[in-house]
C-alpha positions in Angstrom: -4.0 -5.1 -2.5 -2.4 -5.7 -5.8 -3.6 -8.3 -8.3 -0.2 -9.3 -9.6 0.0 -13.1 -10.3 2.9 -14.6 -8.3 5.6 -16.6 -10.2 8.4 -18.9 -8.9 11.0 -16.5 -10.3 13.2 -15.2 -7.4 15.3 -12.0 -7.6 18.2 -12.1 -5.2 19.5 -8.8 -3.8 23.2 -8.0 -4.2 25.3 -7.8 -1.0 25.7 -4.0 -1.2 22.0 -3.3 -2.0 19.8 -1.2 0.3 16.2 -0.8 -0.6 14.8 2.4 1.0 11.3 3.8 1.3 9.3 6.2 3.4 5.6 6.2 4.0 3.1 8.3 5.8 1.3 7.0 8.9 -1.2 5.1 6.7 1.5 3.3 4.7 1.3 5.5 1.6 4.6 5.7 -0.1 6.2 9.1 -0.1 9.7 8.2 -1.2 11.5 5.3 -2.8 15.1 4.9 -3.9 16.2 3.5 -7.2 17.0 0.1 -5.8 13.4 -0.2 -4.5 12.1 0.6 -8.0 14.5 -1.9 -9.5 13.4 -4.8 -7.4 9.7 -3.9 -7.3 9.8 -3.2 -11.1 7.6 -0.2 -10.8 8.4 3.4 -11.9 8.5 6.1 -9.3 5.2 7.5 -10.6 3.5 4.1 -10.0 4.7 4.0 -6.3 4.5 7.5 -4.9 1.1 8.0 -3.3 0.3 4.2 -3.3 0.0 2.0 -0.3 3.2 0.1 0.5 1.2 -3.2 0.4 1.4 -3.0 -3.4 4.5 -5.2 -3.0 3.0 -7.5 -0.3 3.5 -11.1 -1.4 0.3 -13.2 -0.9 2.3 -16.0 0.8 3.3 -13.7 3.7 1.5 -14.5 6.9 -0.8 -11.7 7.9 0.3 -12.0 11.5 3.8 -10.7 10.6 2.3 -7.5 9.2 0.1 -7.1 12.3 3.1 -7.4 14.5 5.1 -5.0 12.3 2.3 -2.4 12.3 1.6 -2.8 16.1 5.3 -2.3 16.8 5.9 0.8 14.7 2.6 2.4 15.7 3.7 2.1 19.3 6.8 4.1 18.5 9.3 1.2 18.3 11.4 0.0 15.4 11.3 -3.6 14.2 13.3 -6.0 12.1 11.5 -8.5 10.0 12.1 -10.9 7.1 9.6 -10.0 4.3 8.9 -11.7 1.0 7.9 -9.0 -1.5 6.3 -9.4 -5.0 7.4 -7.4 -8.0 5.1 -6.0 -10.7 5.9 -8.9 -13.0 5.1 -11.5 -10.3 8.7 -12.4 -9.4 9.6 -12.2 -5.7 12.5 -11.1 -3.5 13.2 -11.6 0.2 14.5 -8.8 2.4 15.6 -8.2 6.0 13.7 -5.0 6.8 14.3 -2.5 9.5 11.3 -0.2 9.9 11.5 2.9 12.1 8.9 5.4 13.1 9.7 9.0 12.0 8.6 12.0 14.2 8.6 15.7 13.4 10.5 18.3 15.5 7.6 18.3 18.1 7.9 14.5 18.5 4.7 13.8 16.7 4.7 10.7 14.5 4.6 11.5 10.8 5.5 8.3 9.0 7.8 5.3 8.7 11.3 4.8 7.2 12.3 1.3 6.0 15.7 0.1 5.0 16.0 -3.4 3.5 19.0 -5.5 2.8 19.9 -8.9 1.5 18.9 -11.6 4.0 21.1 -14.5 4.9 20.2 -17.6 2.7 20.6 -20.0 5.6 18.4 -17.9 7.8 15.7 -17.8 5.1 15.3 -21.5 5.4 14.2 -21.1 9.0 12.0 -18.1 8.1 10.4 -19.8 5.2 9.5 -22.8 7.3 8.1 -20.7 10.1 6.1 -18.5 7.7 4.7 -21.5 5.9 3.4 -22.8 9.3 1.9 -19.5 10.2 0.3 -19.1 6.7 -1.1 -22.6 6.8 -2.8 -21.8 10.1 -4.3 -18.6 8.8 -5.5 -20.2 5.6 -7.2 -23.0 7.6 -9.5 -20.4 9.2 -9.9 -18.3 6.1 -11.6 -21.3 4.5 -14.2 -21.0 7.3 -14.5 -17.2 6.8 -12.8 -16.6 10.2 -9.8 -14.5 9.2 -9.4 -13.0 12.7 -9.4 -16.4 14.3 -6.7 -17.5 11.9 -4.6 -14.5 12.8 -5.1 -15.2 16.5 -4.1 -18.9 16.0 -1.1 -17.9 13.9 -0.1 -15.3 16.5 -0.3 -18.0 19.2 2.1 -20.3 17.3 4.5 -17.4 17.0 4.1 -16.5 20.6 4.7 -20.1 21.7 7.9 -20.2 19.6 9.2 -17.0 21.1 8.3 -18.0 24.7 10.1 -21.3 24.1 13.2 -19.4 23.0 12.8 -16.8 25.8 13.1 -14.0 23.2 11.1 -11.1 21.7 10.4 -11.2 18.0 13.1 -8.7 17.3 15.6 -10.7 19.3 14.6 -13.9 17.5 15.0 -12.3 14.1 18.4 -10.8 14.9 19.6 -14.1 16.4 19.0 -16.4 13.5 
C-alpha cells in the first residue's frame, strides 16, 4: 500500500477522458495509458510492475475492493465507482469497468480496466454510501477486527441491494 498523504485537492476528469490499465492476475500493472499516468501523476516506469493498489485512496471501503476482486476472479466484469489517490495526494473519482482477460485457451491471464468521468450527482449518492461503509469498517478496525468490519460493511451493502432488489452492478448502473 502506498504511503502518500491524502489532500483535499480533487482532480476532475474531462468528459472525453478514458483511463486504461491492464494487470496480471495478482493486480500487478502491465499497461497504462497516458491518461492514467496524467491523473495518477506517476511515470510509466513507476507504475509498470507495481500493484494497482498504489492508487487506492485510504477512504475507499475495503468491502468494495473485495466485491470487485471476487467478481472479476469469478470471470465476470464489474462496474464500480472508485476514489483514487495521485502521487501528490490529490484524488480523483472514476466510474470503472473491470473485465477479466483470458488467453486463446480460455485461461484467465489478467484484468482490463477502463475508467471514465463519473456523474457528479451520482457521486453524492456514492460518497454517502461509501462513508457509511467505511465508518462501519473503521469501527471494527479500532478493535483489531478488520474481518468483522468488512463483514458488517458487506451486510450494510447487501441490505441496501436487497431493499432495491438489485445486484451491485445493476445498482451502480442505475444511479
